[in-house]
C-alpha positions as CSV (number, residue, x, y, z in Angstrom):
1,M,63.4,-114.3,-0.8
2,G,60.2,-116.0,-1.9
3,K,58.1,-114.0,0.5
4,H,59.6,-110.8,-0.8
5,L,59.0,-111.8,-4.4
6,Q,55.3,-112.5,-3.5
7,T,55.1,-109.0,-2.0
8,V,56.7,-107.4,-5.2
9,A,54.3,-109.4,-7.4
10,A,51.3,-108.2,-5.3
11,M,52.6,-104.6,-5.5
12,A,52.8,-104.8,-9.3
13,C,49.3,-106.3,-9.5
14,M,47.8,-103.6,-7.3
15,K,49.6,-100.9,-9.3
16,S,48.1,-102.3,-12.5
17,F,44.6,-102.5,-11.0
18,L,44.9,-98.9,-9.7
19,M,46.1,-97.6,-13.1
20,V,43.1,-99.2,-14.7
21,F,40.9,-97.6,-12.1
22,N,42.5,-94.2,-12.7
23,V,41.8,-94.3,-16.4
24,I,38.1,-95.3,-15.8
25,F,37.9,-92.7,-13.0
26,W,39.2,-90.0,-15.4
27,V,36.7,-91.0,-18.1
28,S,33.9,-90.8,-15.5
29,G,35.0,-87.2,-14.8
30,V,34.7,-86.4,-18.5
31,A,31.2,-88.0,-18.6
32,I,30.1,-85.9,-15.6
33,L,31.6,-82.7,-17.0
34,S,29.8,-83.4,-20.3
35,I,26.5,-84.0,-18.5
36,G,26.8,-80.8,-16.6
37,I,27.5,-78.8,-19.8
38,W,24.6,-80.6,-21.6
39,M,22.3,-79.6,-18.7
40,E,23.5,-76.0,-18.9
41,V,23.2,-75.7,-22.7
42,E,20.2,-78.0,-23.5
43,L,18.0,-78.4,-20.4
44,H,18.5,-74.8,-19.2
45,K,15.8,-73.4,-21.5
46,Y,13.3,-75.9,-20.1
47,M,14.2,-75.6,-16.5
48,E,14.1,-71.8,-16.3
49,M,10.4,-71.8,-17.1
50,S,9.8,-73.0,-13.6
51,T,9.3,-70.5,-10.8
52,E,11.5,-72.8,-8.7
53,F,14.4,-72.6,-11.2
54,S,17.9,-72.6,-9.9
55,G,21.0,-72.7,-12.2
56,T,23.3,-74.2,-9.7
57,A,22.7,-77.9,-10.5
58,P,24.7,-77.9,-13.8
59,Y,27.6,-76.1,-12.3
60,V,27.8,-78.6,-9.4
61,L,28.3,-81.4,-12.1
62,I,30.7,-79.2,-14.1
63,G,32.8,-78.5,-11.0
64,T,32.7,-82.2,-9.8
65,G,33.7,-83.4,-13.3
66,T,36.6,-81.0,-13.6
67,L,37.8,-82.0,-10.1
68,I,37.7,-85.7,-11.1
69,I,39.7,-85.0,-14.3
70,L,42.3,-83.1,-12.3
71,I,42.6,-85.7,-9.5
72,G,42.6,-88.6,-12.0
73,T,45.5,-87.0,-13.9
74,L,47.5,-86.5,-10.8
75,A,46.6,-90.0,-9.5
76,C,48.5,-91.6,-12.3
77,C,51.7,-89.9,-11.1
78,C,51.0,-91.1,-7.5
79,T,50.5,-94.7,-8.7
80,V,53.7,-94.7,-10.8
81,K,55.9,-93.2,-8.0
82,G,54.4,-95.5,-5.4
83,Q,54.7,-93.1,-2.5
84,P,52.4,-94.4,0.3
85,V,51.8,-90.9,1.6
86,L,50.6,-89.7,-1.8
87,L,48.4,-92.8,-2.2
88,Y,46.7,-92.2,1.2
89,V,46.1,-88.6,0.2
90,Y,44.7,-89.8,-3.1
91,G,42.4,-92.1,-1.2
92,A,41.2,-89.2,1.0
93,F,40.5,-87.2,-2.2
94,L,38.5,-90.1,-3.6
95,A,36.4,-90.2,-0.4
96,I,35.7,-86.5,-0.8
97,V,34.6,-87.1,-4.4
98,F,32.3,-89.9,-3.3
99,V,30.6,-87.5,-0.9
100,L,30.3,-84.8,-3.6
101,E,28.9,-87.1,-6.2
102,L,26.4,-88.7,-3.9
103,G,25.3,-85.3,-2.6
104,A,25.0,-84.1,-6.2
105,G,22.8,-87.1,-7.2
106,V,20.5,-86.7,-4.2
107,S,20.3,-82.9,-4.7
108,I,19.3,-83.4,-8.3
109,F,16.6,-85.8,-7.4
110,A,15.2,-83.3,-4.8
111,Y,15.6,-80.5,-7.3
112,R,13.7,-82.3,-9.9
113,A,10.6,-82.6,-7.6
114,K,10.9,-78.9,-6.6
115,L,11.4,-77.8,-10.2
116,T,8.3,-79.5,-11.5
117,D,6.1,-78.0,-8.8
118,G,6.8,-74.5,-10.2
119,F,6.1,-75.2,-13.9
120,D,2.3,-74.6,-13.8
121,K,2.8,-71.0,-12.6
122,G,6.0,-70.6,-14.6
123,L,4.4,-71.5,-18.0
124,T,1.4,-69.2,-17.3
125,R,3.7,-66.4,-16.4
126,A,5.7,-66.9,-19.6
127,M,2.5,-66.8,-21.6
128,M,1.3,-63.6,-20.0
129,N,4.7,-62.0,-20.8
130,Y,5.0,-63.5,-24.3
131,H,4.6,-60.2,-26.1
132,N,6.6,-58.1,-23.6
133,D,9.8,-57.0,-25.3
134,S,11.7,-57.0,-22.0
135,N,11.0,-60.8,-21.7
136,S,12.1,-61.7,-25.2
137,Q,14.3,-64.5,-24.0
138,V,11.4,-66.1,-22.1
139,S,9.3,-65.8,-25.3
140,S,11.9,-67.4,-27.4
141,D,12.3,-70.2,-24.9
142,L,8.5,-70.8,-24.8
143,D,8.5,-70.9,-28.6
144,L,11.3,-73.4,-28.6
145,I,9.4,-75.6,-26.1
146,Q,6.2,-75.5,-28.2
147,K,8.0,-76.3,-31.4
148,T,10.3,-79.0,-30.0
149,L,7.8,-80.8,-27.8
150,H,4.8,-80.3,-30.2
151,C,2.6,-78.6,-27.6
152,C,0.7,-75.4,-27.1
153,G,-0.3,-73.4,-24.0
154,N,0.0,-74.6,-20.5
155,H,-2.5,-77.4,-20.2
156,R,-4.2,-76.9,-23.6
157,A,-4.0,-74.6,-26.6
158,R,-7.1,-72.6,-25.5
159,D,-5.1,-71.4,-22.5
160,W,-3.8,-68.6,-24.8
161,L,-7.3,-67.3,-25.2
162,D,-8.3,-67.8,-21.5
163,L,-5.6,-65.4,-20.2
164,P,-6.8,-62.2,-18.4
165,H,-5.8,-60.3,-21.6
166,A,-6.5,-62.9,-24.3
167,L,-3.5,-63.3,-26.6
168,P,-3.4,-64.7,-30.1
169,I,-2.0,-68.2,-30.4
170,P,1.6,-67.8,-31.4
171,P,3.0,-69.4,-34.7
172,S,5.1,-71.8,-32.7
173,C,1.9,-73.7,-32.0
174,C,1.6,-74.4,-35.7
175,I,2.0,-78.0,-36.9
176,K,3.1,-76.5,-40.3
177,D,4.5,-73.1,-41.1
178,G,1.9,-70.4,-41.9
179,C,-1.0,-72.3,-40.4
180,N,-4.3,-70.8,-39.1
181,T,-3.9,-70.2,-35.4
182,E,-7.6,-70.1,-34.6
183,L,-7.8,-73.5,-32.9
184,E,-8.5,-75.1,-36.3
185,K,-8.3,-78.9,-36.2
186,D,-5.1,-80.4,-37.5
187,E,-3.6,-76.8,-37.8
188,I,-2.0,-76.4,-34.3
189,Y,-0.8,-78.6,-31.5
190,T,-3.7,-79.1,-29.0
191,Q,-1.9,-80.8,-26.1
192,G,-0.6,-78.5,-23.4
193,C,3.1,-78.1,-22.6
194,Y,2.9,-78.7,-18.9
195,E,2.7,-82.5,-19.0
196,K,5.2,-82.7,-22.0
197,V,7.8,-80.6,-20.2
198,I,7.4,-82.6,-16.9
199,D,7.7,-85.9,-18.8
200,F,10.8,-84.5,-20.7
201,L,12.5,-83.3,-17.6
202,D,11.6,-86.3,-15.5
203,A,13.2,-88.6,-18.1
204,N,16.3,-86.5,-18.6
205,I,17.0,-85.2,-15.1
206,G,16.2,-88.7,-13.7
207,I,18.9,-90.2,-15.9
208,V,21.4,-87.5,-14.8
209,A,20.6,-88.0,-11.1
210,G,20.7,-91.8,-11.4
211,A,24.0,-91.7,-13.2
212,A,25.5,-89.3,-10.5
213,V,24.4,-91.6,-7.7
214,G,25.6,-94.7,-9.5
215,I,29.0,-93.3,-10.3
216,A,29.3,-91.9,-6.8
217,F,30.1,-95.4,-5.4
218,F,32.9,-96.1,-7.9
219,P,35.5,-93.9,-6.0
220,L,35.2,-96.2,-3.0
221,L,36.9,-98.9,-5.1
222,G,39.7,-96.5,-5.6
223,V,40.0,-95.8,-1.9
224,A,40.4,-99.5,-1.2
225,L,42.9,-100.0,-4.0
226,S,45.1,-97.0,-3.1
227,C,45.1,-97.9,0.6
228,C,45.9,-101.5,-0.1
229,L,48.8,-100.5,-2.4
230,A,50.2,-98.1,0.1
231,S,50.0,-100.8,2.8
232,I,51.9,-103.3,0.5
233,I,54.6,-100.8,-0.3
234,N,55.1,-100.1,3.4
235,K,55.2,-103.8,4.1
236,A,57.9,-104.3,1.4
237,K,60.2,-101.7,3.0
238,Y,60.5,-103.8,6.2
239,E,60.6,-107.3,4.7
240,P,64.0,-109.0,4.7
241,M,65.5,-109.7,1.3
242,A,66.7,-113.1,2.3
C-alpha cells in the first residue's frame, strides 16, 4: 500500500506542477500575441519604409500566440482528466510550439538584418514621392517618423534639397510648429532619419526576437512534465493496491 500511496502522491505533485506550467504557458501566449499586435500597429509604419519590407513577421507572432492560448486552455482539461493519451498529445503539441517559437525568433533576427539593408533606398524613395497624392500613406508615415524620432531627411536635412527635383523641407522637420524650413539653425531637426530608424528598430525588433527565442525553450519543460505525468498514471494502473 505504501508504494501505491507514493505513486499517488507523485501523481498529485506532477499534476500541480503541470497546472502551474499551463497557466504560465497561457500567459506567455498572451504576451506573444500582444507583441505581434504591437508590431503590426506600432512598428509597421517604420518597417514599411524599407524596400525589403514584409508584413508576415507580426502575423507569425499573432498566430503563434493564438495557438498557445488555445493549447494552454485545452491543456488544463487534459491535466485534470489525467488521460495519458491526451497528455502525450499535449506534449507533442508543445514540441511543435517549441519549433514554431524558435523558428519565429531566428526568422525575426534574420528579417531585422534584411530590413535595415533596404532603409537607405526606402527613405529616399519615400522622400521623392512625398508630394505624390497616390502615396499619401507613405508621406504620412514619413511625417510620423520625422516628428516622433526628431529627424529630417535620409542622412541629413539637406537631403530634401539634394533630390533630383529639389523639394521644400516639410513641416514635420520643424522643432516647433510654424518654423522656418530653410535650414535655419534651431528651427528644424538636422539629424537624418536613417540612423535613428535603424537604432529604433534594432532596439525594438531585437527585444522581440530575443523574447521569442527565450520563450521558445519554455515548452520543453511542459513536454517533460506531461510525459512524466502520463508515465506515472500508467504506472499507477498496474501497481497492486496491497
